[in-house]
N, C-alpha and C positions, 0 to 999 in steps of 0.2 A: 360267817366270815365278817370281820369288822369293816365298817365303812372306810373307803379310801380318803374321803374328805370329811373331817369332823364338822358337825353342825356348829352354829354360832354359840349355842348354850354349852357345849362340851369342850370348847377351845381351852378354857381355863380349868385345868385339872387341879383339884385341891391337893394339898400335901398329904392329907389323910388318905385319899384315894391312891395316891402314888405309893405311900407306905404299905397300904393293904395289898396292893398288887405285887410289890417287891417281896413282902412277907410270904405271899402265896408262891411266888416263883422260887424263893429260897427253900420253902418246904418241899416243893416238887423236886428241886435239885438234890436235896438231901435224901429224899426217898429213892431217887434214881441211883444215887451213889451207893446206898445201902443194898439195893437190888443187885447192882453190878458186883459188889463185894460178895454177896451170897452166891451169885452165879459163877464167879471166877475167884475162888478162895486163894488159889496159889498166887495169882497176880496181886490180889489185895494184900496178902501177907508180905510179898516182896516190896510193895509200895510202902507199907508200914515200916519195914526194916530200913529202907532207904531214907525215909523221913527221920527215923530215930538216929541213924548214923549222921545225917546232916545236922540234926540238932545237937548231937554230942560234939561235933567238930566246929560248930558255928562260933565265931568270936564276936562278943558284944562290943 
């Protein structure tokens, strides 16, 4: 479990560290979505159909 109070050295998080953490989070999120789509194919198909319909009727 992470420390509740950051030490003096780790107070300044670099942009590179933040980007790396965000990239890892997005990879995990994408993996979770793919797993959910495999486990619930009917719901995933319905969501794709809704998205396609929304994109067809969207006005720019």
